[in-house]
C-alpha angles and dihedrals in degrees: 000000000000104000135113101239123054139222103038110244115215131175118208116197109208129033099216122112093285093053096044093045087053090053090049092050091050091054094046097044093049097040086240096307089130143079116218122191113195115202129197132171089222125071088234131072130215101064113205092010086068101029106026109036110089113257092238092055095085096159092060092043088057087076084084088074090060093046089048091063090057092053090049092058109112090232093059129071131186122221110188127185091031113124125197109234094020106050102013133017135218089253090053091055093049089051092053104038143047090228142359129217117198112208102162098140130213111282105151117100119235114238125239092219096219128137113274095025091127095056117119106265093039102107141175109245090229090063089056092043091049089051097053091039091055101246109170092226089062101035094110098037114127123211122191101238091166089089117099099214130045131181122212111196112210140046103225129111093272091053090050090049091052092048091049094050091049091049096048125084121241088248091059089057098043095099092052127087094259110139115261093243090056092052089051092050093047090050088063095048117131094187110137104165130037120190117203109197132196126184092210132047132280093267089062096051110128099208120104123249089245090058091048093051091051089058091052092050097057105125097208101041132068121210134205139184121190109246091224090059089061095062104119125212114224094264092050092046090052091049091050090051096049106031116071097207094047092046091050091049093050091050092051093046094048089056088063097054094087127079112309116249109269127234098032120142093225138029131211116208113196113200126185129185093038128119126192109251101171140351107226129215145090107230097004141358112305102159147350123235113210130192120211112239137203139177120265125215091277092052094253123140112249135174119254099204092247114123139188133179128224117205095228126154096199134036121197115192119209103167101134143302134255136193123242126229120265116223109269095357118116113256135185107224092196101052095026094227135106107262108247147154111223090333096314107125112236123214126220089276091056093248122125115267107233118254097354125111143165136217135181128011095344086059102044107009128255100315139123131024130288092275092054087075091066098067090035091056093044090057092051092048093050090056093043093053092046089055096044091051089065097053134079101193123122131206115269097220141359125263089232090061092048096048092045092050089056096044093232116176096228119193110222127202089259089054091051090053088059089055089046091054092047091056092049090049091049091054090051092050091050094042089237121138125279100315142007114200124236102222108179120087094231094051092046097048091042090055090050091055098045115113115248 
């Protein structure tokens, strides 16, 4: 590369798949002539692989082993417990690095914007997911599992995960990495019926066929879909015939239109063509009013004026995610992404902002699977390296100087390995699977500081 300073110094903000795949692409595309510092506000790497993938999806969680190899590359360093906007600023990063990649994801739930959404018991699905996945921000959250009926709004993979966790017994989750306090809370659950609700039809369901089949295989929960909800309009029927995922979903759903299996402790009620109209209750959720929907001539979902009420005591919304703005970084408030061209951040005038880039969901929105982030990050890195090759500027100071001057208690990769070992040891002491997560900030940071 034709530039004055070598190696190239790049900061990556966010240690989820998008951030770590960006670090990997930087190493590969420079043949190692690079130093990549990966920052995260948490003491743990891996982002959604650790805190978003359902605890009973062990095969997907194994992706962490691949990401681990990237963090162990000598050209890559991990800086945990360093938060952008609190501990370091955008200007700090631009002083210390040749370029910055923001890979902070999209972890805020969209709202349904219906009356009663702010009642206690109306909850963002991500709060519930963070709780059972052991995220420190949600470690002390309390969910009223004494209610007998729960509604989950949405028919994507996250909604299916939430339904499955609610329908499983604590014993079925005991060999997973769910925190011990979550197992204890789930063991007291009195939930008997879980409603999964989609405003469109079965052909538009976003979950994968694998996720659908897992619901049908739960040994302690029956499942039912109303036969009339499975009537397909011509466009949906064509989609089911020509699209493998849709066809697989329709097949799985049709298998649930018969009589539910008897004698099961819990029941899953899948409802299509229903839209939340109002969450009912005075001091907390006491019911959910749904409006039946249909497609108009233009194929848009419209209300029919027919309503029904479910006697639920909790409503979990899973209707999509959105990114949040980063201080000083351009942001599109309509699409909830950073405006960019191939990962190059664009300013208000539409021109690229020098030395700043994005990767992952904050770049393209919450779409794709974990592996989608690999090609996405590679594109961003190609453009970054092309730009850096044409510059001759050098960082003004080192990140070590900056962090030391502020006395920040940074968690290194070696520190994270101590926490990793503590969780494995905890699982062994409890006779529970391979790992049990430490979820509270104090316990996590204490484990990181313990001597080997």
